[in-house]
N, C-alpha and C positions, 0 to 999 in steps of 0.2 A: 743269243742260242736259248729256244725253250726248253725247258725241261719237259720232262714225260708228262707229268700232271698236265701241265698249259696243252701239249700235241694232243692230247685225250680229251679236255675240254672242249678244244679246237675241230674235234669229231664229232661230238655232242652238239655244239652249237653250230655246225654245218648241218646234221643230221636235222634240228630244229627249224633249222630257215628252208631248208627245201621238203622236208616231209619225207624225206625218198632215203631209204638207206643204200640202194644203188646209186642216187645221185649223188651221195655226200662220199660214197665210196671213189665215185668215179674222179670227183672234183679234186678229192685230197691226194688220190693216185695209193689207195690201200683196198683191202679186201672187203666185200659185203661184211662176212662174218666178225672182221674186226672192228666195223661200224657198229655192227649188233651188240658186240658184247660190250662197248664202252658206253654205249647208250643203254642198256641194260642193267650194266653195274650203277650207272649212273641214277637213273631211274628207281634202282632198288637201295642204295644205300648213299646216293649223293657223291660230293666232292671225294669224300674217304674212300670210294670204291673205286677212285680213278689213282690213286696213289701209289700202288706198288702192284706189278705185275703177278705177283704172286700173293695176290691179297685171298684171304679166306672170311669167308662170314664167321660171325661168332657161334661158337659152339654152345647150343642149350644142353646145361645141365638135366641127369634123368634124378637128381635128387638124392644120387647116392653118396654117401661118405666114406672114408676106407680109415 
């Protein structure tokens, strides 16, 4: 059984192979928006972006201290 990260990595790899969001979505039986989400997260954050469905980018501090 594949982990969530492995499934998401497969989405990214399929997209890279086909160079098509729609093609990858059709081949894997998922929504185009899903393919775009994982491809974008992988492009921006690498494999770490695929680790959790509630992944949030680090928040930049405005230099304030309490």
